[in-house]
C-alpha positions in Angstrom: 104.2 52.3 126.5 104.5 54.3 129.7 102.5 57.5 129.4 103.7 60.3 131.6 101.0 62.7 132.9 102.5 66.0 133.9 100.6 68.4 136.1 100.5 72.0 134.8 98.5 75.2 135.0 97.3 77.7 132.5 99.9 80.1 131.0 98.6 83.6 130.2 98.6 84.8 126.6 98.3 81.6 124.6 95.6 83.0 122.3 96.2 82.0 118.6 96.2 84.9 116.2 95.5 85.0 112.4 98.5 82.6 111.9 98.6 80.6 115.1 100.5 81.3 118.3 103.6 83.5 117.9 106.0 84.5 120.6 109.7 85.0 121.2 111.6 81.7 120.9 112.7 81.8 124.5 109.1 82.0 125.6 108.3 78.7 123.7 111.4 77.2 125.3 110.1 77.9 128.9 109.0 74.9 130.9 105.5 73.7 130.0 104.9 76.5 127.4 105.0 74.4 124.2 103.5 71.4 125.9 100.5 73.3 127.3 99.7 74.7 123.8 100.1 71.3 122.1 97.9 69.6 124.6 95.3 72.3 124.3 95.2 71.8 120.5 94.6 68.0 121.0 91.9 68.7 123.6 90.2 71.3 121.4 89.8 68.9 118.5 88.3 66.1 120.5 91.6 64.4 121.3 94.3 62.8 119.2 93.2 59.1 119.6 93.5 57.1 116.4 94.2 60.2 114.3 96.9 61.1 111.7 98.7 64.4 111.6 101.3 66.1 109.5 104.1 67.8 111.4 106.9 70.1 110.0 108.2 73.6 110.0 110.4 76.2 108.4 113.6 75.1 110.2 114.0 78.1 112.4 115.7 77.8 115.8 114.0 75.3 118.1 112.1 73.7 115.2 113.6 70.2 115.5 113.4 70.2 119.3 109.8 71.3 119.3 108.9 68.5 116.8 110.4 65.9 119.0 108.2 67.2 121.9 105.1 67.2 119.6 105.8 63.6 118.4 106.0 62.3 122.0 102.9 64.1 123.0 101.0 62.9 119.9 101.9 59.3 120.8 101.0 59.7 124.4 97.6 61.2 123.4 96.9 58.1 121.2 97.7 59.3 117.7 98.1 56.5 115.2 100.3 58.1 112.7 102.4 61.2 112.1 103.9 62.3 108.7 106.9 64.5 109.2 109.3 66.2 106.7 112.9 65.0 106.7 114.9 67.1 109.1 111.6 68.4 110.5 111.3 70.6 107.4 108.1 71.4 105.5 107.1 74.6 103.8 103.6 75.7 104.9 102.1 75.0 101.4 103.8 71.7 101.2 102.4 70.8 104.6 98.9 71.8 103.5 99.3 69.5 100.4 100.4 66.6 102.5 97.4 67.0 104.8 95.1 67.0 101.8 96.8 64.2 99.9 96.9 61.9 102.8 93.4 62.8 104.1 94.9 63.4 107.6 93.1 64.9 110.6 95.1 68.1 110.4 98.7 69.3 110.9 100.9 71.1 113.3 103.0 73.6 111.5 105.9 75.3 113.2 106.6 78.7 111.8 106.5 82.4 112.5 106.3 82.9 108.7 108.2 86.1 107.7 109.4 87.0 111.2 113.1 86.7 112.1 114.4 83.5 113.6 116.9 82.7 116.3 117.0 82.1 120.0 116.3 85.8 120.6 113.8 86.1 117.8 110.4 84.6 116.9 108.8 81.2 116.9 105.3 80.0 116.1 103.0 77.0 116.0 99.6 76.7 114.3 97.1 74.0 113.8 95.7 73.3 110.3 92.4 71.5 109.9 91.8 68.5 107.6 91.1 70.6 104.5 94.8 71.7 104.8 93.9 75.3 105.8 94.6 77.3 109.0 92.1 76.7 111.8 89.1 78.9 111.6 88.1 81.2 114.4 85.8 78.6 116.0 88.7 76.2 116.4 91.2 78.8 117.5 88.8 80.0 120.1 88.4 76.4 121.4 92.2 76.1 121.6 92.4 79.3 123.5 89.6 78.2 125.9 91.5 74.9 126.5 94.7 76.8 127.3 92.8 78.7 130.1 91.6 75.5 131.7 94.5 73.0 131.3 95.6 71.1 134.3 97.8 68.4 132.8 99.4 67.2 129.6 100.5 63.8 128.4 103.9 62.8 127.0 106.4 59.9 126.8 109.9 59.6 128.0 111.6 58.2 124.9 114.8 59.0 123.0 114.6 61.4 120.1 113.9 59.8 116.7 116.1 60.3 113.7 114.3 63.1 111.7 116.8 62.7 108.9 116.1 59.0 108.2 113.4 58.5 105.4 110.9 55.8 106.2 109.0 54.6 109.2 109.9 54.6 112.8 107.8 54.2 116.0 107.3 56.2 119.1 105.3 54.0 121.5 102.5 52.6 119.4 102.5 55.5 116.9 104.0 55.2 113.5 106.1 58.2 112.3 106.7 58.4 108.5 109.6 60.6 107.6 109.1 61.9 104.0 111.0 63.9 101.5 109.7 67.5 102.0 109.9 68.4 98.4 108.9 65.5 96.2 105.1 65.5 96.6 104.9 69.3 96.3 107.0 69.3 93.2 104.8 66.6 91.6 101.7 68.8 92.3 103.4 71.8 90.6 104.1 69.7 87.6 100.4 68.9 87.3 99.4 72.6 87.4 102.0 74.2 85.1 103.4 73.7 81.6 106.9 72.8 82.6 107.8 72.2 79.0 107.0 75.8 78.1 108.9 77.2 81.1 111.9 75.0 80.2 111.8 76.4 76.6 111.6 80.0 78.0 114.7 79.4 80.3 116.6 77.7 77.4 116.0 80.8 75.2 118.2 82.9 77.4 115.6 84.2 79.8 117.4 84.7 83.1 115.8 84.4 86.5 116.9 84.8 90.1 115.1 83.4 93.1 116.0 84.5 96.6 115.1 81.9 99.2 116.3 84.2 102.0 118.1 81.3 103.8 114.7 79.9 104.5 112.6 76.8 103.7 112.0 77.3 100.0 115.7 76.9 99.1 115.5 73.1 98.7 112.2 73.4 96.7 113.6 76.1 94.4 116.8 74.0 93.8 114.8 71.0 92.8 112.0 72.7 90.8 113.7 75.7 89.2 117.2 74.3 88.6 116.8 70.5 88.4 113.3 70.1 86.8 113.1 73.3 84.8 116.7 73.7 83.8 117.6 77.1 85.3 121.3 77.4 85.6 122.9 76.3 88.9 123.0 79.3 91.2 119.7 80.8 89.9 118.4 80.1 93.4 120.4 82.1 95.9 120.5 81.9 99.7 119.1 78.4 99.2 120.3 76.6 102.3 117.8 76.9 105.2 119.3 78.3 108.4 118.1 78.4 111.9 118.4 82.2 112.0 117.8 82.8 108.3 121.4 83.8 107.8 120.9 86.5 110.4 118.4 88.2 108.1 114.8 89.0 108.0 113.0 86.4 105.8 110.3 88.8 104.6 110.1 89.1 100.7 109.7 92.8 100.3 111.9 95.6 98.9 113.1 96.5 102.4 114.5 93.1 103.3 115.3 91.5 100.0 117.9 94.2 99.2 120.4 91.9 97.5 117.7 90.8 95.0 116.3 94.3 94.5 119.8 95.7 93.7 120.4 92.9 91.1 116.9 93.3 89.4 116.9 97.1 89.5 119.7 97.2 87.0 119.9 97.4 83.2 122.0 94.2 83.3 119.8 92.4 85.8 117.9 89.1 85.1 114.6 89.1 83.3 112.7 87.9 86.3 113.2 87.9 90.0 111.3 86.5 93.0 111.7 85.9 96.7 109.9 83.8 99.3 109.7 84.0 103.0 110.5 82.0 106.1 107.9 79.3 105.6 107.4 79.5 101.8 103.9 81.0 101.7 104.7 84.5 100.5 106.3 85.9 97.3 107.7 89.0 95.8 107.8 89.4 92.0 110.2 91.6 90.1 111.1 92.2 86.5 114.2 94.0 85.2 113.9 97.5 86.6 110.3 96.8 87.6 108.6 96.0 90.9 105.2 94.2 90.9 103.0 95.1 93.9 101.3 92.1 95.4 97.9 93.6 94.6 98.9 94.0 90.9 100.3 90.5 91.0 97.0 89.0 92.1 95.1 90.9 89.4 97.6 89.9 86.6 97.5 86.2 87.7 93.7 86.3 87.8 93.5 87.7 84.3 96.0 85.2 82.8 95.6 82.0 84.9 94.0 80.3 81.9 97.4 80.1 80.2 98.5 77.4 82.8 97.1 73.8 82.3 95.7 73.6 85.8 93.4 76.6 85.1 92.9 76.2 81.4 89.1 75.9 81.9 88.9 79.2 83.7 88.5 80.1 87.3 85.4 80.2 89.4 86.1 83.3 91.3 88.8 85.4 93.0 89.0 86.5 96.7 91.1 89.1 98.3 91.6 90.5 101.8 89.9 93.8 102.5 93.1 95.8 102.7 94.3 94.4 99.3 93.7 96.8 96.4 90.6 96.5 94.3 92.6 95.8 91.1 91.4 92.2 91.0 87.8 93.3 91.3 87.8 94.8 87.8 89.4 91.7 86.3 86.7 89.6 87.9 84.0 91.8 86.5 85.6 91.6 83.1 85.8 87.8 83.3 82.2 87.5 84.6 83.3 85.7 87.8 82.7 86.3 91.5 84.9 88.5 93.6 85.0 88.3 97.4 86.4 90.7 100.0 87.4 89.0 103.2 89.1 89.9 106.5 92.9 89.5 106.6 94.0 86.0 107.3 94.2 83.0 104.9 91.7 81.0 107.0 88.9 83.3 105.6 89.5 81.9 102.1 89.0 78.3 103.1 85.3 78.0 102.9 85.2 79.8 99.5 87.9 77.4 98.1 86.2 74.3 99.5 82.8 75.4 98.1 84.3 76.0 94.6 83.3 79.7 94.7 86.9 81.0 94.5 89.9 79.5 92.7 92.6 82.2 93.2 93.1 84.2 96.4 95.5 86.9 97.5 96.5 89.4 100.1 98.5 92.6 99.9 101.0 91.1 102.3 102.8 89.2 99.5 100.6 86.2 99.6 98.8 84.5 96.7 97.5 81.0 96.2 94.8 78.9 94.6 92.6 75.9 95.3 95.5 73.4 94.9 96.2 73.8 98.7 94.6 75.8 101.5 97.5 78.1 102.2 99.1 80.9 100.3 102.0 79.6 98.2 105.1 81.5 97.2 106.6 79.1 94.7 103.2 78.5 93.1 102.9 82.2 92.4 106.5 82.2 90.9 105.7 79.3 88.6 102.4 80.8 87.5 104.2 84.0 86.6 106.8 82.0 84.6 104.1 80.0 82.9 102.3 83.2 81.8 105.6 84.8 80.6 106.5 81.6 78.7 103.2 81.8 76.8 103.2 85.5 76.2 106.9 85.9 75.6 107.1 89.4 76.9 108.8 91.2 79.8 107.3 91.5 83.3 107.1 95.3 82.8 105.3 94.9 79.5 102.8 92.4 80.9 101.9 94.6 83.8 101.7 97.9 81.8 99.5 96.3 79.3 97.3 95.2 82.1 97.1 98.8 83.4 96.1 100.0 80.0 93.2 97.7 79.9 92.0 97.9 83.5 93.6 101.0 85.0 96.2 101.2 87.7 95.4 101.0 91.4 98.3 103.0 92.9 98.7 101.3 96.2 101.0 101.3 99.2 101.2 100.0 102.8 102.9 102.0 105.5 104.0 100.0 108.6 104.6 101.5 112.0 106.3 98.7 113.9 106.8 98.0 117.6 104.6 100.8 118.8 103.5 101.0 122.4 100.2 99.1 122.4 98.5 102.0 124.1 99.6 104.5 121.4 98.4 102.1 118.6 95.1 101.5 120.4 94.5 105.2 120.9 95.0 105.9 117.2 92.5 103.2 116.2 90.0 104.5 118.8 90.5 108.0 117.5 89.7 107.0 113.9 86.8 104.7 115.0 85.3 107.6 117.0 85.0 109.7 113.9 83.5 107.2 111.5 79.9 108.4 111.8 80.9 112.1 111.3 83.6 111.8 108.6 81.4 111.6 105.4 81.2 115.0 103.7 84.4 116.3 105.4 87.5 117.3 103.5 91.1 116.5 104.4 94.0 117.5 102.2 91.5 118.2 99.5 90.0 114.7 99.7 86.3 114.5 100.5 85.2 111.5 102.6 82.4 109.6 100.9 82.1 106.6 103.3 83.7 105.4 106.5 83.1 102.2 108.5 84.6 99.3 110.5 84.8 96.3 108.2 82.7 93.3 109.1 82.4 90.0 107.2 79.7 87.4 106.9 81.0 84.2 105.4 78.7 83.4 102.4 79.2 79.7 102.9 78.5 79.1 106.6 77.1 82.5 107.7 79.8 83.0 110.4 80.5 86.6 111.2 83.7 88.5 111.9 83.6 92.2 113.1 86.1 94.9 113.7 88.4 93.8 110.9 89.9 97.2 110.0 88.7 100.8 109.6 87.9 101.9 106.0 87.7 105.4 104.7 86.6 106.0 101.1 86.9 109.3 99.4 84.6 110.6 96.7 87.2 110.2 93.9 87.3 106.4 94.7 90.5 106.6 96.7 90.6 105.0 100.1 92.6 104.6 103.3 92.5 101.6 105.6 93.8 101.4 109.2 94.5 98.0 110.8 96.6 96.6 113.6 98.6 93.6 112.5 98.3 90.2 114.3 101.6 88.8 113.2 104.2 90.6 115.4 105.5 89.4 118.7 106.6 92.8 120.2 104.5 95.8 120.8 101.9 96.7 118.1 102.2 97.2 114.4 99.9 99.8 112.8 99.3 99.3 109.1 98.0 102.1 106.9 96.9 101.1 103.4 96.5 103.8 100.8 94.9 103.3 97.3 93.9 105.4 94.3 92.7 104.2 90.9 94.1 106.0 87.9 92.6 105.3 84.4 94.3 108.2 82.4 96.7 106.4 80.0 99.3 109.1 80.4 99.4 108.9 84.2 100.0 105.2 84.6 103.7 105.3 85.4 104.0 107.9 88.2 106.0 107.4 91.3 103.7 105.5 93.7 104.2 107.7 96.8 103.8 110.9 94.8 100.6 109.6 93.2 99.3 108.8 96.6 100.5 111.9 98.4 97.2 113.6 98.9 95.5 110.4 100.1 98.4 109.9 102.5 98.1 113.4 103.8 94.4 113.0 104.3 94.8 109.7 106.3 97.5 111.3 108.5 95.2 114.3 109.2 92.2 112.1 110.1 94.2 109.7 112.3 96.7 112.2 113.9 99.6 109.9 112.9 102.0 112.7 114.0 101.1 111.9 117.6 103.0 108.6 117.3 106.3 110.6 117.4 107.7 108.7 114.5 109.6 110.4 111.6 107.9 108.1 109.2 106.9 104.5 108.6 109.4 101.7 109.4 108.5 99.9 106.2 106.9 101.1 103.0 105.7 98.5 100.5 
């Protein structure tokens, strides 16, 4: 085995964010760019010698080519074994499961999640640690430090391997196992959920539609929903993964899943609708003429998880990201379990899950999951919803509205201002931060500020601290507004404004969301001076 040592130099800007390193695809295709980052990952974790890794991605443009590069580099760095999905494909939750099931030393997952794909769109790469979860800040900081000091990387000059051939191949001295990307994950879902009850529900005439958005969950949905559970052929639409996601935006929200929304928001629509994103870790849930907010979905799943066999003995706790609504908090209080508020980013849930302190976790950005893996999991959420509906035999709307009657409704919305000039976004955040100490007691649009702070988090398991995780403003009626810059974009800056108001009056539980939040929105705009952004309104409202 002739190892090739290539001289290189640091490339600016290779700092992993909350979900790894994301850049435009053409940037990753530039000479040394991918190689520098991969070598930095290996260097940051103490080398690859003798180790086993999982490698796979969501199939976007450059996925297969990047995997060939990673395999050569892993072999040249002394890795003993790599497990890869056939065709280079693995959903992010399925990759997490393979890392855990095979007790590997981690995994390299190629994805930019819900971002568009194509040669002129986005690409990403992240390292997941041996528990199956995203690398925590200590590891990502070590990777970033390595990118700033790199002087060479190691690779082999070998032909591409056949990523479509199941079984074992070799690159140098390293074994590469090509596995079916669906089978192990499907078996895990069968352990967690009552497939018999879901089959009976679907056989009763209950109709579902799952939109894979031309992304990775298509093959998973075809096997699990149609073949294993008996949903009619065609229940999963847009189910063939595409390098550019069919020219669409694989983000499961009302703005981008328009085909699904139109079908479900109809008196003749299916009983249940769902969508997942580019790499399979997000979900949107719909009923006939009914949209379920991700925050409500987390609360409903927490309240009813015991109906699924995998959670029949109850759950230890629930965790949510700080911008996610407080709906799950009241469920936790009712169940007598712990509830945790963490920064945005699934990596912050890992310690809680590993310690057995939390069982179900969720984020407002259409991500929910449990302790079965260490990633959010779109299909898992869909199957838990179906399991609950199979047991309760009611509509999605009835289930959620009964939940509101018991716990109250957290009217909630997120307003995204995308691709802002970074200076404008930073100025707005600085403007709000500069007022935090003086806001309490002041009135804006009739809303009196009660508390204002910059959210910080101390991990209850290892004591690690994270500061400046979003600006929170709480009003004296319990409403709140949160300002945060997103870390998932690749162009400019994305400002996210989260607005929330709890309503417990039974006759006011079915208002229009934006109308119910109008005063809180107006107060947030006044405090932040959002009008200075020179935008007619948010780019996306969810």
